[in-house]
C-alpha positions in Angstrom: 126.5 77.1 110.3 125.1 79.8 112.6 121.7 78.2 112.5 123.3 74.8 113.5 125.1 76.4 116.4 121.8 78.1 117.6 119.9 74.8 117.3 122.6 72.4 118.6 124.2 74.4 121.4 121.2 76.3 122.9 120.3 73.7 125.5 120.9 74.3 129.2 123.0 71.2 129.5 125.3 72.3 126.7 127.1 75.0 128.8 130.3 72.9 129.1 130.3 72.1 125.4 129.8 75.8 124.5 132.8 76.7 126.8 135.0 74.0 125.2 134.1 75.1 121.7 134.7 78.8 122.5 138.1 77.8 123.8 138.9 75.8 120.7 137.8 78.7 118.4 140.0 81.0 120.4 143.0 78.6 119.9 142.3 78.4 116.2 142.0 82.2 115.8 145.3 82.6 117.7 147.0 80.1 115.3 145.6 82.0 112.3 146.8 85.3 113.7 150.3 83.8 114.2 150.4 82.5 110.7 149.3 85.9 109.3 152.0 87.6 111.3 154.6 85.1 110.1 153.4 85.5 106.6 153.5 89.3 106.8 156.8 89.8 108.6 159.0 86.8 107.8 157.8 86.0 104.3 156.7 82.6 105.6 156.3 80.0 102.8 152.8 78.6 102.9 150.4 76.9 100.6 147.7 79.2 101.9 147.8 82.8 100.7 147.1 85.7 103.0 143.6 86.3 101.6 142.6 82.7 102.3 144.0 82.9 105.9 142.0 86.1 106.4 138.8 84.4 105.1 139.4 81.5 107.4 139.9 83.9 110.4 136.7 85.8 109.5 134.7 82.5 109.3 136.0 81.3 112.7 135.2 84.7 114.2 131.6 84.5 112.9 131.2 81.1 114.5 132.6 82.3 117.8 130.3 85.3 117.8 127.3 83.0 117.1 128.3 80.7 119.9 128.8 83.6 122.3 125.3 84.9 121.4 123.8 81.5 122.1 125.7 81.3 125.4 124.5 84.7 126.5 120.9 83.8 125.7 121.2 80.4 127.6 122.6 82.1 130.6 119.9 84.7 130.6 117.3 82.0 130.3 118.6 79.9 133.1 119.0 82.9 135.4 115.3 83.7 135.0 114.2 80.3 136.3 112.9 80.3 139.8 115.3 78.7 142.3 113.8 75.8 144.3 114.6 75.1 147.9 115.0 71.5 148.9 115.2 71.1 152.8 116.3 67.5 152.4 119.4 68.4 150.3 
């Protein structure tokens, strides 16, 4: 999955898509944290056990880290491009 993220989201025009996906991953991680807290403190009944929730959280965190890495590289790459001046614009 990390390879796919590097290949599919590395383009310059993908910045908005990277931002949207990072936001979505943050939301999912927040929901997983909430479920883990409920499970730990309120004996929340769930078909997913605590270990499975922790595995899911770890996988989403890895995807988020890969996406942030791609985003950082894309920003660095675009900031190194020379800026063009257009007197007509």
